[in-house]
VOROZA-170828 format. One record per residue (C-alpha): residue in three letters; y, x negated, z. Coordinates in steps of 0.25 Angstrom, whole numbers, plus 5000, padded with zeros to 4 digits. Each point is the difference from the previous one (the first is absolute). Layout:
<atoms>
ALAYXZ...
</atoms>
This chain:
<atoms>
UNK496748834891UNK501149995011UNK500450125008UNK501450004993UNK499350014987UNK499250125004UNK501250075006UNK500350134993UNK501450044995UNK500050125010UNK499749975015UNK499150095008UNK501250055009UNK500750054987UNK498750074996UNK499950075014UNK501550035000UNK499850084986UNK498850075006UNK500850065012UNK501250024990UNK499950155002UNK500849975012UNK501350014992UNK499550144994UNK499650055013UNK501449965006UNK500650144998UNK498950065009UNK500349925012UNK501350075003UNK500150154998UNK501550045000UNK501050094993UNK501149905004UNK500749964987UNK500449865005UNK498649975006UNK499450054987UNK500849914992UNK499849885009UNK498550034998UNK500049984985UNK500949885001UNK499049945009UNK498950044991UNK500749934988UNK500249875009UNK498550005003UNK499750014985UNK500949884997UNK499549925012UNK498650024996UNK500349964985UNK500749875006UNK498749975007UNK499250004987UNK501149924993UNK499849895011UNK498649984996UNK500449984985UNK501249915002UNK499949935014UNK498849904999UNK500349925012UNK499150065011UNK501049975012UNK501250064992UNK499250124996UNK499550035014UNK501550005005UNK500550094989UNK498850095001UNK500250015016UNK501450044998UNK499650114990UNK499050055009UNK501050015011UNK500950084991UNK498850094997UNK499750025014UNK501550035003UNK500150104988UNK498750075001UNK499750005015UNK501149965009UNK501050084993UNK499250134999UNK499749985015UNK501449995004UNK500450114991UNK499050095006UNK500549965014UNK501450034997UNK499750134993UNK499250045013UNK501249965009UNK501050084992UNK499150134999UNK498950045009UNK499049925009UNK498850054992UNK500649974986UNK499649884992UNK498949955009UNK498550025003UNK499550095012UNK499349885006UNK501349925002UNK500750125006UNK498950035009UNK500049855005UNK501550005002UNK499850125009UNK498849935007UNK501049895003UNK501050095007UNK498950075008UNK499549875006UNK501449965003UNK500150145007UNK498749975008UNK499250104991UNK498649974994UNK500050024985UNK498650035000UNK500250125010UNK501350054994UNK500150094988UNK501049994989UNK500550144998UNK501449975005UNK500249884991UNK500449984985UNK498550004997UNK499950155000UNK501150014990UNK499249924990UNK498750085002UNK500050125010UNK498450014999UNK499749855000UNK498949975011UNK500849875002UNK500950095009UNK498949995010UNK499549864998UNK500549865000UNK498949924992UNK500549865000UNK499749905011UNK501049965011UNK500749874994UNK500450094988UNK501150065009UNK500149895011UNK500349894990UNK501350074995UNK500650025014UNK500849885001UNK500550024985UNK500350145003UNK500949965012UNK500749894993UNK500250084987UNK500450135007UNK501049925008UNK500649934988UNK500050124989UNK499950125009UNK498850054993UNK498649944997UNK499050014988UNK498649945002UNK500149944986UNK501049895004UNK498949955009UNK499050014989UNK500949924991UNK499949885009UNK498550004999UNK500150014985UNK500949875000UNK499049945009UNK498850034992UNK500749944987UNK500349875008UNK498550005005UNK499550014986UNK500649874996UNK499349935011UNK498650064996UNK499949904989UNK500749884995UNK499750044985UNK501450054995UNK499450094989UNK499150065011UNK501250025010UNK500750084989UNK498750084997UNK499950045015UNK501550045001UNK499850094987UNK498750075005UNK500550025014UNK501550024999UNK500150064987UNK498850094999UNK500550144996UNK499150085008UNK500349925012UNK501550004998UNK500150154999UNK499450025013UNK500849885006UNK501350064996UNK499750135006UNK499549945013UNK498549985002UNK499649905011UNK499049924991UNK501049894999UNK499949965014UNK498549995001UNK499949934986UNK501049905004UNK499349975013UNK498749994993UNK500549904990UNK500649925011UNK498850005008UNK499149954988UNK501049894998UNK500049965014UNK498450015000UNK500049904988UNK500849915008UNK499150015012UNK501150065009UNK499050105006UNK500850055012UNK501350044991UNK499050054989UNK499450095011UNK501450055005UNK500450044986UNK498650064997UNK500250085012UNK501350064996UNK499450044987UNK498950075008UNK500950075009UNK500850054988UNK499050054990UNK498550055002UNK499649934987UNK500149875006UNK498850035009UNK499149994988UNK500449864998UNK499849965014UNK498449974999UNK500249914989UNK501249935007UNK499149985012UNK498849954992UNK500949904993UNK500549955014UNK498549995005UNK499749914988UNK501149905004UNK499249975013UNK498750085003UNK500049965014UNK500050115010UNK501249975008UNK500449854999UNK499949904989UNK499549855002UNK501449965003UNK500050105012UNK501150094994UNK499850154998UNK499550034987UNK500950074989UNK499250135002UNK500250005015UNK501549974999UNK500250114989UNK499250105008UNK500849975012UNK501350024993UNK499650134993UNK499550055014UNK501449975006UNK500850064989UNK499250135001UNK500150005015UNK501549985000UNK500450104988UNK498850104999UNK499450025013UNK501250065007UNK500050114990UNK498550025001UNK500150015015UNK501350094999UNK499250104993UNK498749964995UNK499650134993UNK501450014993UNK499949854995UNK498650024994UNK500350144994UNK501249944993UNK499549874995UNK498550034997UNK499650145000UNK501350054993UNK499949914988UNK498550004998UNK499850155000UNK499450035014UNK501350065006UNK500250155000UNK501349974992UNK499649884992UNK500849954988UNK499650074987UNK499149944989UNK500849934990UNK500149884990UNK498949954990UNK498749985008UNK498750075001UNK500650115010UNK501050044989UNK498950004990UNK499250095009UNK501250095002UNK500250014985UNK498650044997UNK499950105011UNK499049935009UNK501150015010UNK500850135000UNK501349975007UNK500849875001UNK500050025015UNK498550015001UNK499149905007UNK499649884991UNK498849925004UNK500449864998UNK499149945011UNK498750014992UNK500649934988UNK500549895009UNK498649995007UNK499250004987UNK500949934991UNK501149925007UNK499249955012UNK498849934991UNK501149944991UNK500749945012UNK498749945005UNK499749944986UNK501449944999UNK499849955014UNK498849924996UNK500749964987UNK501249955009UNK499149925009UNK499449934988UNK501449964995UNK500950025012UNK501449974994UNK501350075000UNK499950054986UNK498650065002UNK500650075013UNK501150064992UNK499150054989UNK499150065010UNK501150075007UNK500650054987UNK498750064996UNK499850075013UNK501450065000UNK499950054985UNK498650075003UNK500550055014UNK501350064993UNK499250064988UNK499150085010UNK501150045010UNK500650135003UNK501349974992UNK500249894990UNK501549974998UNK500449894989UNK500649915010UNK498749995008UNK499349924989UNK501249895001UNK499349945012UNK498749974992UNK500849954988UNK500949925009UNK498849935006UNK499449974986UNK501349944995UNK500249915012UNK498549964999UNK500249964985UNK501449935001UNK499949945014UNK499849855003UNK499050005011UNK499549865006UNK498650055002UNK499850024985UNK499649874992UNK500650064987UNK501449995006UNK500049854999UNK499950024985UNK501150094998UNK501349944994UNK501450025005UNK500350084987UNK498850074995UNK499950034985UNK500550144995
</atoms>
């Protein structure tokens, strides 16, 4: 039986779109406002989301030519992203610009904007406090007023955009920068696989995931690390090791979670050429090249802040998020720490939570076992799966477990499943248009 005869009436991307369809129902949550004009626009856009999603399903039924169906569905996906993601984000930006700097935005974005200003004024964001910033108006008791948890590229990367946008508009919102990364992410997803159904699947699970969209609209920085990570994997598959390392380093210097991927990333590179320093051709091995790039990136962007004030840097980026600071972030989310708090094993949300024993007793042996498994089949898919499991377990046992943290694990799983990677023999067997 041919592939065409086995094809189902509904393709996989349509089924996934329906799975994340709560996006349209959650739409009114994205923007909280009493402005009647904005309120009306939200519901008009919600209607447009419904109509566009219906059109996506109808395309499966009536458009049988794969090329035309792909074109139509891509246009509809662009419409969904405009109505359900870009529109809400720009609405939130406009609301904030016309009200208060702490409105319609998350606290992390406000703090990063302030960190950008501090650096431009010659101040260290890890030393300064944030009591005289809009962050205090958001929560006067937040421990974030004394700590900046993110790594240096989080506030260094937006600086040129800040100077340009501020000079043109007279004001700045960090989400305008994040929107550029969102567009870049969508573009990179179309390059991960040549399979058009799977391209659409990736766009749906990355760009239209309701949990992700909510946090993105309000300004969390996950989009930067995610985009750089996807691009890094794409370049890794093309054996562009130096550029892959540059983008991986940007992700590392933006989000601490990426450090959990690093061991598996390096192990994969070691498998490309197990020689210690140089291959048989006399060139440096991929592992050496990548290691050098990562070291250079950290020397340029992280070391200056560590040398500026080492204690403040370690306090903010390590002790504070993992509960060993005198003013640590509180226990929150859905993991073991919250369960311990709910059952009374931990009395107060600011009390110490012993994450380290769980990492040593559970996560470390698991990582060792996955190292052994990856050595047996050292390909990109196995690397991504091992990294996804590590992040999932780490987050589950961490001090705080926010919904968007699991996005890093699911992102790696989706890329592993849908991506075309040259070191996997099965790639040669995948048709350009897979059956639904």
